[in-house]
N, C-alpha and C positions, 0 to 999 in steps of 0.2 A: 477374786484377786486377793486371795488372803496374804500374798507377800507384801501388799501395799498396806496391811491394816498393822504393820509394825509399830506404828507411832501410837495405835490405841491399845496394842498388846503391851508396850512398853513407855507409860507415860512421861518418864523422864526425858525422853528424846524431845526435844524443842524444835521440831520442824513441821512446816506445813507439807500438805500431801504433794504439793508442785515441788518444794525443795526436796523433800525425799525421794520423789520420781527422778529429778535432776541428778542427785546423788548417786543414785542406783545406777543410772545410765552411764556417769562419769566411771563409776567402779567396774562396770560390764566392759566399757570400751578399754580400760587399763588391762583387764585381764584377757581380753581378745588379743590385746597387742602382746602381752608377757607370755601367752601361749604358743604365739608364731601360728595361730590358727589362720585358715583362709578366710574365715568370716570377718568383715571388717565392718565396724560401725559407722554409720552416717555422721558427718560432721554437725549437722543439726540435730537437737534434741527432739525426743517425741513428748509433745505436751499431754498427751492423752495416754493411760497406761495401756489401753486396748491396741493402740498402735504400736507400743513397744512390744507387747505379747505376739501381736501378728508378725511385726519384722522378726524376732527371734525364733518363732515357730517357723516362719518360712524358711529361715537361714539355714535351722537344723535340718528340717526335712530335705532341703535342695542338696546339703552337704552330708547327707546320711552314709554316704561312701567312705567319709573322712574317719580317721582315728581322732575321737573326741576326748581320749583319756588325758593328752595333756592340758586341754581347756579344763576338762573336770577337776584335774589335780590343782591347776591354777586357783580355780574358784574354791577348791576346797569342799566340794561337794561330798558328803558322808555316803561311804559305800553302802551302808544299810538303806539310805533313800533310793539309790541305785536298784538294789537288789528287789526293793518295794514295787519297782516300776518297769522292771525287766520283764519282756514278754507280754506287757499290757498292749491291747488294740491302740490304745492312747498314748503310747509312750512318748510320742514327741510334745505332746500337750503336759503331758505329766513331767517330762524333763525340763520344758521351757519353765513352768511353774516353780519347780525345784530349784532351777539356776537362780531364777529372779528373787525367791525367797531367800536362797543363801547369800546372794549381793546385798539384799536389804538387811540380813542379819549382820553383814561386815559393816555396813553403813551405821547402823545403830551401835554396833560395837566401838568403832572409832569416835563417832560422835559423844558417845557416853564416858569413855575412858580418856580422851583427850582433854576434857575440861579439867 
């Protein structure tokens, strides 16, 4: 779960892993709502990163018939990342990790530049 290692990659961020995990989930919930995607985030936060991954992976796989472009646009997932994973047999696993990595980056940027 390299997306959760952002605090070690960027030491200026002053968040515990639990705080970072909670902030990523809040950001993901906002982006899901803004994109009007039919995936809805549960009211309670996941305390374990693997539970968050399992939830998002499950939702993406179950909703694979949906047009995810509005969600990916709101998340601001780089097109180059999508090109790298397209056609992969592990597409949804890679997409889940890419989404969470981008959300972690958004949290980091907001925390770093709001100070």
